[in-house]
C-alpha positions in Angstrom: 230.5 167.9 126.6 232.4 165.4 128.8 235.1 163.6 127.0 235.6 160.9 129.7 231.8 160.5 130.5 230.9 160.3 126.8 233.6 157.7 126.2 232.4 155.6 129.1 228.8 155.8 127.7 230.0 154.9 124.2 231.7 151.8 125.6 228.6 150.7 127.5 226.4 151.4 124.4 228.4 148.8 122.4 226.8 146.1 124.6 223.3 147.0 123.4 221.6 144.0 121.8 219.2 146.1 119.6 219.5 149.4 117.9 217.8 152.4 119.4 214.8 153.9 117.4 216.0 156.1 114.5 213.1 158.3 113.5 211.6 161.1 115.6 208.2 159.5 116.0 209.6 156.2 117.3 212.0 158.0 119.6 209.3 160.2 121.0 206.9 157.2 121.5 209.8 155.4 123.4 210.4 158.4 125.6 206.7 158.8 126.4 206.5 155.2 127.4 209.6 155.4 129.5 208.7 158.6 131.2 205.1 157.7 131.6 203.6 160.8 129.9 204.0 163.6 127.4 204.4 166.3 130.0 207.6 164.9 131.4 209.0 164.4 127.9 208.1 168.0 127.0 210.0 169.3 130.0 213.1 167.2 129.4 213.2 168.2 125.7 212.2 171.8 126.4 209.3 171.8 123.9 205.5 172.0 124.4 203.4 169.1 125.3 201.4 169.5 122.2 204.5 169.2 120.1 205.3 165.9 121.8 201.8 164.7 121.0 202.2 165.7 117.4 205.5 163.7 117.1 203.8 160.7 118.7 201.0 160.8 116.1 203.6 161.3 113.3 202.1 164.6 112.4 205.6 166.1 112.6 208.3 163.9 111.1 211.5 166.1 110.9 212.7 167.8 114.1 214.9 170.8 114.1 218.6 169.9 114.3 218.9 171.0 118.0 215.8 169.1 119.0 216.9 166.0 117.0 220.2 166.0 119.0 218.4 166.3 122.3 215.9 163.6 121.4 218.6 161.2 120.4 220.7 161.9 123.5 217.7 161.3 125.8 216.7 158.1 124.0 220.3 156.8 124.2 220.5 157.7 127.9 217.5 155.5 128.6 217.9 152.7 126.0 218.2 149.2 127.4 218.8 150.0 131.0 219.2 146.3 132.1 221.8 145.6 129.4 223.6 148.8 130.4 223.6 147.8 134.1 224.7 144.3 133.3 227.6 145.5 131.2 228.8 148.0 133.9 228.5 145.3 136.6 230.5 142.8 134.6 233.2 145.3 133.9 233.3 146.4 137.5 233.4 142.9 139.0 235.2 140.5 136.6 236.3 141.9 133.2 237.7 145.3 133.9 237.9 148.0 131.2 240.4 148.8 128.5 241.5 152.4 128.0 242.9 153.5 124.6 244.3 157.0 124.7 246.8 159.3 122.9 247.7 162.1 125.2 250.5 164.0 126.8 251.4 162.2 130.0 253.9 163.1 132.7 254.4 162.3 136.3 255.8 163.6 139.5 258.8 161.6 140.6 262.0 162.0 142.6 264.8 164.2 141.3 266.9 162.5 138.7 264.2 160.7 136.8 262.9 161.5 133.4 259.5 162.8 134.4 259.0 165.2 131.5 255.6 164.9 129.9 255.4 163.6 126.4 252.8 162.3 124.0 252.1 158.6 124.5 249.6 156.3 122.9 248.6 153.7 125.4 246.1 150.8 125.3 246.0 149.4 128.8 243.6 146.8 130.4 242.6 148.2 133.7 241.5 145.9 136.6 237.8 145.8 137.6 238.3 148.0 140.7 239.1 151.0 138.4 236.1 150.2 136.1 234.0 150.3 139.3 235.5 153.6 140.4 235.0 155.2 137.0 231.3 154.0 136.7 230.5 154.9 140.4 232.0 158.4 140.0 230.1 158.9 136.7 226.9 157.7 138.3 227.5 160.2 141.2 227.8 163.0 138.7 231.6 163.4 138.7 232.9 166.0 136.2 235.5 165.3 133.6 238.4 166.3 135.8 237.5 163.8 138.4 237.1 161.0 135.9 240.4 162.0 134.4 242.0 161.8 137.9 240.7 158.2 138.4 242.0 157.2 134.9 245.4 158.8 135.7 245.6 156.8 139.0 244.8 153.6 137.2 247.5 154.2 134.5 250.0 155.1 137.3 249.4 151.8 139.0 248.9 149.5 136.0 251.2 151.0 133.4 253.8 153.2 135.0 254.3 151.1 138.2 253.4 147.8 136.6 251.3 146.9 139.7 254.0 147.5 142.2 256.9 145.9 140.3 258.7 149.2 139.4 258.7 152.9 140.0 257.3 152.6 143.5 258.2 156.2 144.3 256.1 157.6 141.5 253.6 160.0 143.1 251.2 161.4 140.5 250.5 160.9 136.8 249.2 163.9 134.8 247.2 163.5 131.6 246.9 166.6 129.4 246.3 167.4 125.7 244.1 164.4 125.1 244.0 163.7 121.3 242.1 160.4 121.5 240.2 158.6 124.2 238.2 155.4 124.0 237.0 152.8 126.5 236.2 149.2 125.7 234.4 146.8 128.0 
């Protein structure tokens, strides 16, 4: 489970204009249509092709909990791709992204400064270039640590250095012990 990746996905999902299908039959039919066949769906969900066909025909109505979770995850991943792309593009070019986090943050700074890490609750609007970096890295398959590094760089520039108006000698911001993380577009 990727905390940063899941939070970015949740922010983009708030832009959806229609709810995703709820029941297993509708979800399965949607996946079959998107993936152009039952064989591909069966491979992705790790079930037999016959089982997929039975869900499509509503012969099976209640999936096992693990299958239900995989099914919902795959549907959400593919739901409203144009809306998803438009929301990402808008955040990456004009609007930026808001990060709301409660975590232990510290930084590397010259001797004599109070760089000891402490719990902070920050809600900071990040400029579009950081939204673009986060989305590009996520699309390229970046892991949680890489996304966390990008978010830490953004907080260093926007919050700690106030976009170059203070703490110009601040070198690195560290984010650890994340209690809460949420992104808003």
